[in-house]
LUMTI-274768 format. One line per 5 residues: number of its first residue (from 0); for each residue x, y, z of C-alpha. Coordinates in nm, 4 decimals. Layout:
REM LUMTI-274768
NUM	X,Y,Z  ...
//
This chain:
REM LUMTI-274768
0	-3.3454,0.9833,7.8550  -3.5162,0.7021,8.0433  -3.4108,0.3373,8.0171  -3.7346,0.2501,7.8415  -3.6616,0.5159,7.5751
5	-3.3155,0.3791,7.5178  -3.4511,0.0299,7.4822  -3.7163,0.1603,7.2406  -3.4492,0.3131,7.0137  -3.2097,0.0221,7.0401
10	-3.4571,-0.2299,6.9056  -3.5142,-0.0618,6.5645  -3.1393,0.0145,6.5314  -3.0506,-0.3498,6.5780  -3.3091,-0.4385,6.3125
15	-3.1625,-0.1942,6.0621  -2.8098,-0.3110,6.1312  -2.9161,-0.6681,6.0888  -3.0767,-0.5912,5.7572  -2.7668,-0.4173,5.6334
20	-2.5532,-0.7112,5.7327  -2.7783,-0.9489,5.5437  -2.7676,-0.7169,5.2356  -2.3880,-0.7001,5.2490  -2.3713,-1.0739,5.2758
25	-2.5969,-1.1086,4.9721  -2.3875,-0.8579,4.7715  -2.0701,-1.0430,4.8703  -2.2206,-1.3648,4.7544  -2.3325,-1.2195,4.4183
30	-2.0157,-1.0169,4.3401  -1.8252,-1.3117,4.1923  -2.1216,-1.3882,3.9678  -2.1439,-1.0289,3.8533  -1.7707,-1.0135,3.7889
35	-1.7898,-1.3353,3.5904  -2.0715,-1.1958,3.3764  -1.8821,-0.8725,3.3183  -1.5702,-1.0640,3.2246  -1.7699,-1.2792,2.9819
40	-1.9275,-0.9662,2.8318  -1.5860,-0.8043,2.7899  -1.4465,-1.1208,2.6262  -1.7445,-1.1335,2.3894  -1.6965,-0.7693,2.2921
45	-1.3258,-0.8242,2.2253  -1.4051,-1.1399,2.0275  -1.6581,-0.9496,1.8164  -1.4121,-0.6700,1.7529  -1.1439,-0.9202,1.6580
50	-1.3799,-1.1031,1.4229  -1.4887,-0.7810,1.2552  -1.1374,-0.6583,1.2152  -1.0181,-0.9911,1.0816  -1.3004,-1.0090,0.8351
55	-1.2153,-0.6595,0.7026  -0.8457,-0.7396,0.6797  -0.8992,-1.0631,0.4881  -1.1348,-0.8805,0.2542  -0.8786,-0.6056,0.2076
60	-0.6070,-0.8633,0.1286  -0.8300,-1.0129,-0.1425  -0.8954,-0.6628,-0.2832  -0.5252,-0.5849,-0.2996  -0.4542,-0.9141,-0.4749
65	-0.7267,-0.8274,-0.7226  -0.5300,-0.5130,-0.8015  -0.2514,-0.7222,-0.9482  -0.4648,-0.9881,-1.1162  -0.6915,-0.9045,-1.2870
70	-0.6565,-0.5249,-1.2300  -0.2979,-0.4417,-1.3281  -0.2774,-0.7323,-1.5750  -0.5745,-0.5928,-1.7712  -0.4625,-0.2305,-1.7338
75	-0.1145,-0.2986,-1.8618  -0.2185,-0.5725,-2.1033  -0.4546,-0.3414,-2.2948  -0.1927,-0.0661,-2.3279  0.0655,-0.2688,-2.5177
80	0.0545,-0.3867,-2.8772  -0.1444,-0.6984,-2.9563  0.1644,-0.9173,-3.0097  0.2720,-0.8560,-2.6446  -0.0549,-0.8743,-2.4570
85	-0.0031,-1.2197,-2.3015  0.3590,-1.1657,-2.2082  0.2676,-0.8369,-2.0385  -0.0231,-0.9901,-1.8466  0.1941,-1.2846,-1.7541
90	0.4343,-1.0516,-1.5737  0.1620,-0.9553,-1.3298  0.0257,-1.3102,-1.2964  0.3642,-1.4675,-1.2255  0.4355,-1.2109,-0.9487
95	0.1389,-1.3603,-0.7635  0.3169,-1.6929,-0.7491  0.6844,-1.5928,-0.7373  0.6631,-1.3290,-0.4639  0.4408,-1.5487,-0.2483
100	0.7027,-1.8219,-0.2265  0.9806,-1.5679,-0.1482  0.7621,-1.3985,0.1097  0.6830,-1.7253,0.2912  1.0469,-1.8358,0.2840
105	1.2266,-1.5267,0.4026  1.0647,-1.2051,0.2735  0.8200,-1.1442,0.5563  1.0942,-1.1921,0.8147  1.3305,-0.9459,0.6408
110	1.0490,-0.6894,0.6129  0.8747,-0.7231,0.9530  1.1118,-0.9113,1.1799  1.3021,-0.7165,1.4458  1.6589,-0.6425,1.3271
115	1.8486,-0.3314,1.2317  1.6932,0.0036,1.1267  1.7497,-0.1044,0.7671  1.6475,-0.4722,0.7557  1.4500,-0.7182,0.9670
120	1.5892,-1.0284,1.1315  1.5273,-1.3977,1.0693  1.2890,-1.4833,1.3523  0.9998,-1.5296,1.1070  1.1972,-1.7393,0.8578
125	0.9627,-1.9902,0.6870  0.6872,-1.8059,0.8797  0.7981,-1.9520,1.2091  0.5890,-1.8019,1.4873  0.3413,-1.6404,1.2534
130	0.0104,-1.7953,1.3608  -0.3343,-1.7145,1.4868  -0.2187,-1.5125,1.7888  -0.2018,-1.1361,1.7225  0.1251,-0.9470,1.7025
135	0.0423,-0.6327,1.9083  0.3037,-0.4292,1.7256  0.1299,-0.4727,1.3896  -0.2300,-0.5612,1.4634  -0.3531,-0.6175,1.8175
140	-0.6967,-0.7453,1.7127  -0.6163,-0.9672,1.4136  -0.4143,-1.2874,1.3826  -0.0506,-1.2317,1.2980  -0.1041,-1.4554,0.9963
145	-0.3752,-1.2220,0.8711  -0.1351,-0.9258,0.8866  0.1302,-1.1324,0.7072  -0.0962,-1.2296,0.4178  -0.2244,-0.8732,0.3868
150	0.1281,-0.7372,0.3574  0.2120,-1.0056,0.1059  -0.0298,-0.8533,-0.1417  0.1652,-0.5268,-0.1318  0.4842,-0.7160,-0.2021
155	0.3156,-0.8821,-0.4971  0.1951,-0.5721,-0.6786  0.5037,-0.3561,-0.6276  0.7438,-0.5325,-0.8683  0.4495,-0.5839,-1.1022
160	0.4234,-0.2085,-1.1370  0.7814,-0.1988,-1.2613  0.6922,-0.4245,-1.5484  0.5140,-0.1331,-1.7179  0.8573,0.0193,-1.7975
165	1.0268,-0.2852,-1.9568  0.7201,-0.4320,-2.1260  0.7573,-0.5521,-2.4852  1.1346,-0.6023,-2.4733  1.2543,-0.8009,-2.1703
170	1.3273,-1.1740,-2.1616  1.0964,-1.3690,-1.9336  1.3842,-1.5401,-1.7506  1.5472,-1.2022,-1.6929  1.2201,-1.0616,-1.5598
175	1.1908,-1.3487,-1.3072  1.5501,-1.3205,-1.1834  1.5277,-0.9440,-1.1655  1.2058,-0.9674,-0.9615  1.3574,-1.2040,-0.7027
180	1.6659,-0.9872,-0.6555  1.4707,-0.6604,-0.6548  1.2238,-0.7800,-0.3921  1.5124,-0.8964,-0.1743  1.7447,-0.5978,-0.2091
185	1.4985,-0.3099,-0.2537  1.1445,-0.3888,-0.1455  1.2054,-0.5855,0.1748  1.4534,-0.3289,0.3227  1.2252,-0.0364,0.2304
190	0.9193,-0.2049,0.3810  1.1141,-0.2672,0.7001  1.2421,0.0865,0.7240  0.8903,0.2341,0.6925  0.6641,-0.0266,0.8493
195	0.8799,-0.2710,1.0415  0.9382,-0.2401,1.4153  1.2507,-0.0336,1.4731  1.2755,0.0654,1.1073  1.4614,0.3854,1.0292
200	1.1552,0.5689,0.8936  0.8822,0.4080,1.1085  0.6729,0.6854,1.2629  0.5057,0.4748,1.5299  0.7495,0.1896,1.6187
205	1.0760,0.3561,1.7012  1.1992,0.5122,1.3787  1.4683,0.7756,1.4020  1.3202,0.9708,1.1045  0.9414,0.9454,1.1521
210	0.7977,0.9418,0.8022  0.4226,0.9176,0.7458  0.3396,0.6576,0.4826  -0.0018,0.5115,0.5560  -0.0219,0.2629,0.2728
215	0.2920,0.2711,0.0568  0.3774,0.5984,-0.1136  0.7481,0.5413,-0.0553  0.7478,0.1666,-0.0090  0.5407,0.0820,-0.3128
220	0.5152,0.3657,-0.5535  0.8414,0.5588,-0.5326  1.0547,0.2422,-0.5284  0.8665,0.0859,-0.8189  0.8340,0.4093,-1.0210
225	1.1981,0.5111,-0.9849  1.3145,0.1584,-1.0486  1.0982,0.1582,-1.3616  1.2820,0.4634,-1.4925  1.6180,0.2988,-1.4307
230	1.4981,-0.0083,-1.6170  1.3737,0.1947,-1.9109  1.7069,0.3769,-1.9401  1.9195,0.0659,-1.8958  1.7281,-0.1486,-2.1442
235	1.7041,0.1254,-2.4018  1.4190,0.2042,-2.6376  1.1965,-0.0502,-2.8060  1.2809,-0.1206,-3.1685  1.1176,0.1548,-3.3721
240	1.0441,0.3874,-3.0805  0.9414,0.6673,-3.1251  0.9250,0.6571,-3.5081  0.6749,0.3740,-3.5349  0.3231,0.4004,-3.3898
245	0.2889,0.1921,-3.0701  -0.0702,0.2574,-2.9701  -0.2588,0.0531,-2.7125  -0.4216,-0.2459,-2.8775  -0.7286,-0.2516,-2.6506
250	-0.8299,0.0412,-2.4340  -1.1402,-0.1608,-2.3345  -0.9206,-0.3987,-2.1412  -0.7354,-0.1068,-1.9804  -1.0591,0.0627,-1.8703
255	-1.1778,-0.2581,-1.7048  -0.8369,-0.2936,-1.5388  -0.8411,0.0698,-1.4148  -1.1902,0.0201,-1.2649  -1.0648,-0.2905,-1.0803
260	-0.7641,-0.1012,-0.9591  -0.9840,0.1769,-0.8269  -1.2059,-0.0675,-0.6338  -0.9129,-0.2708,-0.5107  -0.7393,0.0383,-0.3845
265	-0.9937,0.0649,-0.1006  -0.8370,-0.2518,0.0430  -0.4918,-0.1069,-0.0239  -0.5521,0.2168,0.1697  -0.8478,0.1610,0.4028
270	-0.7120,-0.1827,0.4902  -0.3939,-0.0240,0.6147  -0.5873,0.0902,0.9233  -0.5596,-0.2787,1.0263  -0.9075,-0.2509,1.1823
275	-1.2648,-0.1971,1.0784  -1.2509,0.1480,1.2330  -1.3258,0.5137,1.1771  -0.9709,0.5540,1.0446  -1.0459,0.2962,0.7820
280	-1.3523,0.4965,0.6808  -1.1482,0.8148,0.6582  -0.8844,0.6435,0.4389  -1.1617,0.4963,0.2219  -1.3148,0.8440,0.1642
285	-0.9758,1.0081,0.0976  -0.8893,0.7369,-0.1528  -1.2065,0.7846,-0.3545  -1.1880,1.1618,-0.3460  -0.8251,1.1660,-0.4522
290	-0.8862,0.9388,-0.7495  -1.1904,1.1398,-0.8610  -1.0091,1.4762,-0.8472  -0.7040,1.3373,-1.0272  -0.9223,1.2024,-1.3081
295	-1.0615,1.5516,-1.3644  -0.7200,1.7149,-1.3257  -0.5578,1.5010,-1.5906  -0.8606,1.5286,-1.8183  -0.8708,1.9089,-1.7974
300	-0.4951,1.9395,-1.8548  -0.5235,1.7150,-2.1585  -0.8258,1.9024,-2.2836  -0.6355,2.2316,-2.2620  -0.3227,2.0931,-2.4339
305	-0.4797,1.8738,-2.7035  -0.8245,2.0238,-2.7445  -1.0113,1.7138,-2.6329  -1.0193,1.4659,-2.3422  -0.9401,1.0935,-2.3915
310	-1.0361,0.7734,-2.2141  -0.6698,0.6846,-2.1826  -0.6102,1.0129,-2.0091  -0.9004,0.9662,-1.7709  -0.7911,0.6217,-1.6513
315	-0.4303,0.7376,-1.6262  -0.5426,1.0286,-1.4115  -0.7409,0.8046,-1.1848  -0.4367,0.5798,-1.1190  -0.2205,0.8862,-1.0603
320	-0.4617,1.0101,-0.7997  -0.4772,0.6717,-0.6280  -0.0977,0.6651,-0.6159  -0.0639,1.0151,-0.4712  -0.3271,0.9732,-0.2033
325	-0.1803,0.6432,-0.0817  0.0712,0.7766,0.1711  -0.1730,1.0472,0.2911  -0.4930,0.8447,0.3001  -0.4848,0.7784,0.6745
330	-0.3749,1.1312,0.7698  -0.5766,1.3840,0.5674  -0.9336,1.5211,0.5593  -1.1509,1.4861,0.2466  -1.0891,1.8318,0.0991
335	-0.7058,1.8055,0.1147  -0.7504,1.4642,-0.0483  -0.9240,1.6382,-0.3397  -0.6355,1.8877,-0.3619  -0.3702,1.6131,-0.3583
340	-0.5559,1.4189,-0.6229  -0.6068,1.7153,-0.8542  -0.2394,1.8169,-0.8222  -0.1362,1.4589,-0.9018  -0.3536,1.4519,-1.2152
345	-0.1902,1.7636,-1.3534  0.1652,1.6888,-1.2466  0.1614,1.3310,-1.3733  0.0099,1.4450,-1.7027  0.3019,1.6865,-1.7479
350	0.5525,1.4151,-1.6562  0.4072,1.1721,-1.9168  0.3578,1.4241,-2.1981  0.6219,1.6935,-2.1542  0.9056,1.5569,-1.9447
355	0.9114,1.2162,-2.1089  0.9133,1.3716,-2.4578  1.1839,1.6210,-2.3665  1.4246,1.3567,-2.2337  1.3222,1.0857,-2.4821
360	1.3275,0.7785,-2.2549  1.1010,0.4825,-2.3373  0.9026,0.4093,-2.0232  0.6580,0.1830,-2.2089  0.3517,0.2309,-1.9894
365	0.4618,0.5391,-1.7933  0.5330,0.3629,-1.4659  0.7713,0.6400,-1.3617  0.5517,0.9262,-1.4764  0.2566,0.7972,-1.2713
370	0.4040,0.5970,-0.9810  0.7419,0.7622,-0.9339  0.6176,1.1196,-0.9761  0.2759,1.0635,-0.8143  0.4278,0.8777,-0.5172
375	0.6824,1.1506,-0.4566  0.4223,1.4277,-0.4730  0.1830,1.2414,-0.2446  0.4556,1.1682,0.0134  0.5613,1.5317,0.0304
380	0.2055,1.6682,0.0499  0.1372,1.4275,0.3343  0.3740,1.6372,0.5402  0.1621,1.9404,0.4607  -0.1912,1.8111,0.5202
385	-0.1474,1.5366,0.7851  -0.3623,1.6154,1.0883  -0.4349,1.4559,1.4236  -0.8011,1.5353,1.3636  -0.7960,1.2309,1.1329
390	-0.5258,1.0156,1.2930  -0.5004,1.0371,1.6730  -0.2430,0.7626,1.7138  0.0459,0.9929,1.7950  0.0542,1.1308,2.1511
395	0.3140,1.2566,2.3947  0.3912,1.0980,2.7332  0.1019,1.2916,2.8934  -0.1446,1.1586,2.6395  -0.1780,1.4854,2.4517
400	-0.2192,1.4665,2.0757  0.0892,1.5620,1.8814  0.0743,1.7904,1.5762  0.1302,1.5890,1.2578  0.1749,1.8060,0.9511
405	0.2094,2.1698,0.8529  -0.1635,2.2295,0.8968  -0.1267,2.1150,1.2593  0.1654,2.3483,1.3180  0.4439,2.0928,1.2543
410	0.6380,2.2131,0.9466  0.9265,1.9859,1.0407  0.7285,1.6887,0.9138  0.7853,1.8047,0.5565  1.1600,1.7552,0.6181
415	1.0935,1.4048,0.7507  0.8831,1.3313,0.4414  1.1622,1.4610,0.2183  1.4131,1.2365,0.3936  1.1902,0.9340,0.3383
420	1.1467,1.0234,-0.0289  1.5226,1.0698,-0.0771  1.6068,0.7346,0.0834  1.3488,0.5608,-0.1359  1.4902,0.7249,-0.4487
425	1.8511,0.6392,-0.3641  1.7713,0.2815,-0.2673  1.5708,0.2286,-0.5857  1.8313,0.3794,-0.8148  2.1364,0.2110,-0.6708
430	1.9704,-0.1238,-0.6033  1.8064,-0.1481,-0.9428  2.1249,-0.0549,-1.1282  2.3256,-0.3236,-0.9492  2.0538,-0.5839,-1.0076
435	2.0159,-0.5021,-1.3758  2.3897,-0.5281,-1.4273  2.4072,-0.8639,-1.2499  2.1130,-1.0092,-1.4423  2.2477,-0.8739,-1.7722
440	2.5886,-1.0321,-1.7163  2.4332,-1.3596,-1.5976  2.1647,-1.4307,-1.8557  2.1058,-1.1148,-2.0548  1.8105,-0.8802,-2.0251
445	1.6642,-0.7987,-2.3651  1.4841,-1.0275,-2.6033  1.6507,-1.0783,-2.9386  1.5741,-0.8336,-3.2171  1.3820,-1.0927,-3.4132
450	1.1876,-1.1991,-3.1039  1.0966,-0.8405,-3.0234  0.9795,-0.7780,-3.3745  0.7726,-1.0956,-3.3772  0.6320,-1.0159,-3.0352
455	0.7097,-1.1667,-2.6981  0.3898,-1.3691,-2.6923  0.5152,-1.5966,-2.9688  0.8920,-1.5671,-2.9217  0.8899,-1.6187,-2.5447
460	0.5773,-1.8270,-2.4824  0.4722,-1.9752,-2.8163  0.1180,-1.8526,-2.7975  -0.1001,-1.5573,-2.9001  -0.3522,-1.3502,-2.7121
465	-0.6086,-1.3598,-2.9966  -0.6887,-1.6254,-3.2541  -0.7931,-1.4704,-3.5824  -0.8712,-1.8034,-3.7406  -1.2361,-1.8637,-3.8340
//
């Protein structure tokens, strides 16, 4: 190749190389700007997710509080006799104040602080360190304080459920002292074991017996329901039970209360996803389907046994379904949710009508028949129907999805569920018996005979739910 040819090629090459150099220089100069924009976009996306999750969790907290007042207060209040309506509603209302103070002082720390497998530590005493920064163990996209206030609403309603067993015959002072001791010795340890970091039964944060309880089948319903049975047996029957008629004084109030419970339960279950996510949607759907199927299950069982359905039966069935689907709501598909609900409707109907009559205990508002039995059934069936097609949070070290329940090929989970149920039963029975004995010795449990006959509204509080004066 001649020298002129080489010079002819060299010129264009130098031009191309020069252009590339200028382009690289321009890219180098703009890279920091691009990175800054990408970082800002990522921060904005995370902020939007955090805002959405926080809004859902605060809404869910309000929905769960609504379950206690007015939901449970109306539901229970309508089911008692007229002379006890205010005292019964007051049980639920006072829980909203009493448990809140305990929770803020030491309850949250005992339930969700890091401690032993059975009880949390004291690092969150007086809510120290519980602020606007997220706690990644419990909710990576919401303030720690949001998670705390959400869990408070569970702590509020759980002892309120027990009040259905001792309604119409317990002293108000005894109820208050019992509630403080029961929350401390039964609820806080059980909540830590199932949901607290390092808890014995915690399936995602280091538990030795991984028990699936998405929203409180063991923590809320088994502990309250079994404790309710212990209370009913310890206090004995109401004066005149079962000889005298003790019909609900206002089913209208109870229907309104049941409807509020149904709506509030979406915060109870779907809120337990701790995010405005697809899992929350799945839990929402499962909750609704479970309640609907249980309503029909109870109604059909009652129709077959008594020849006609009742409004009381329908609302009782709905609550039974909501109870049973609670532990499974974040783990099961819609059709298994229908099966769990329908089974709960039938089983809880039999517990309330057949088992209760056979053994003769006076569980005033059937807290055990609905919450104890329904919670136990739901917790066990969670081990059958839990699937990673719904909840993909559980993976091995290689990132592969783990089988959850029997339908996924993990029959051993039924054993884990049984262990969780057994621990909840034992803790509730032993703890409640000790507490009742202590309260009885200290201040006495039952209202006086004359006060019970007059009604607790007047004898305990000096007021009446309805004024019949013109």
